[in-house]
C-alpha positions, 0 to 999 in steps of 0.5 A: 500523556502517559496513558496515550503513550501506553496505548497499543495504537500509539505504539503502532504509529510510533513504530511506523514513524520510526521506520519512516525516519530511519529509512529517510536517514539511510537514504540521506547517508547513501546520498552522502556516500555516493557524493563522496565517491564521485568527483562529479558531485560537489558538496553543494550537490550532496546537500541538495540531494539530502534536502530533496530526500526529506522535502523534495515534494516542496521543491519547485526546481532550480532558478536561473542561477542553478539554486534549488527553490522551494514552495508550493509545487502544484504539479508535483503534489497533484502527481503524487496524489495520482500515483498514490491512488493505485497504491492506496487500493492495493494497500487496502487489498493486502490489509483486508486479507491480512485481517483474515490471516491471509497474505495476499501476494496476488495483488499484481495478478488481480491488478492485471485482470482489473486492467484488462477488463476495465480497458476492454469495457471502456473501449468496446462500448461506443460513447456515441451510443452510451454516455461516457459517464455510464461507460466509466461506471460499467468499466470500473465495476467490471474491473472490480468484479474481474479482480474479485473472481481472480482473488477468490481463486486462491481463497477457494484453494485455501478454504477447501483444499488447504493450499497455501494462499501464497503459492496459489497467489503466485500461480495466479499472478503469472497466469494473469500476466499471460492471459492478459497478454494473450487476450490483448494480442488477439483483440483490436484494442492495440494502438496501431495509429503510430508504428511505435505504439503498436505494443500499447493499448489505446487510452480510454480517451480514445473513446471519450472515457475519462475520470472527471477532475472534480475541480482538482485540476484547479488546485493542482494545475498541470498535474495528472490528478483526478477524482479517482483519489477521492474514490480511493479515500472513500473506499478506505473509509468504507473498508474501515467501517466494514472491518471495525463496525459490522458483523462481517468485519468481526467474523473476518477478524475472528477467522484471522485470529483463530480459524478453528475457534471461529468455526467452533463459535459458529462462524463459516470460516470457509466462506469468510476466507473466500470472501476476504480474498474476493474483496481483496481482489476487487480492491486491487483491481479497482486500483488498476481501473482507477489508474487506467480509466484516468486516460492519462497513460497507455497500457503496455499489453505484453505483461508476461515479461513482468508483473506490475509494481503497483501490486507488490508496492501495496505490501509495504503500504499495508505493512507500514499502516499496520493494516489500518485502512485509514492509515493506508491512505497516508502510507500510500501517499508517502510511498507516492511521494518517494516516487516523486522525490526519485524523479526530482533527484534525477532531474535536479541533481546528479543522482538517480531515482534508485536511491528512493528504492533503497529508502523504500527497502529499508522502510519495508524491512523495518515495517516488517519488524514493527512488532519487534520495535513495539516490543522494544518500546514496551520493554523500555516502558517496563524498565522505567516502570520498575525503576519508579516503583516503590521497593517491596517491604522487607521480610519479617525477622526470622524470630517473628515468623511462625513455624508450622509443623506437620499436623498443623501445630504451632511451634 
């Protein structure tokens, strides 16, 4: 057991768990403080809020007497998996770039480019001519390719001009927002069936294109979940294998550890930097494609006003997972669970969903300080080791010590 606790991987997991637990506790404290300052929230309402913070995903609503009920909530669990789908992909995007020593803050722009291209392909090819399944595959791959090209731009600037990738990514984010707005503005993909829908792009179901459910609708009836979550998990496994079991993954990590040393060892650092950002862009855009090709929601095309939150939320997902692709699956699901909890707080109590934003903020800050938390765990272990160590033998008496004079003669 002690050997397990001494492993670096275990310490990373403990640091993430501490971040999650502290974040949930802070959220519960906020619920209590808000409840104490509002006369409209009774003591029972505060208790309901605290319970929803920690286990809201298992709440089934209120009964006829207004009491919270608990059990298997298929709709909430399914919607959680649906919302986790893009978070897993954008989390993988940030994690893969971090393995190469790059901070991919350009995931929102890559996400937008994947959205635009995947929707245009899904709606432009008539399903009466080409089977809907083939259109779906073409739309998904095209979206990933668009994200890869968009992600490679900061990679090229970093590799060949040594321009900081954060600045380049911020630039490409807002370029993408304006490009997507302009392209959809001049095309005929806008929903004009209803006057109130003129600012939205048609759902892909308008052309008969939709992600298959793969029997997940039987497990989670009434929810939005579909086979996209399975694709996201498979992609996470593929990224784990790529990073840890292939020569390319070794080269990417070598560049991330020390770019100059990797170049001295014969690794093409410039190529790997560009390739890493291209892979990151494809992953982020793939998350957008999976989300919008589901056919569940319409896309608001005037994106220059804001960037998609799914792109930025991939950063805490990757940080909390310590850039481990497999752990990204679980942290993505956890972040999606907080979204569902926020909806339940709004629907079942007098609180609003912004409390979950406080929880996420605390978790993000703590996950950013995960190295400090691991250092504290190491120092605690070192203190215990020193306390349990046998005392050092006492030095010999002065009379028994041999004095060596200059020249090597003994006294």
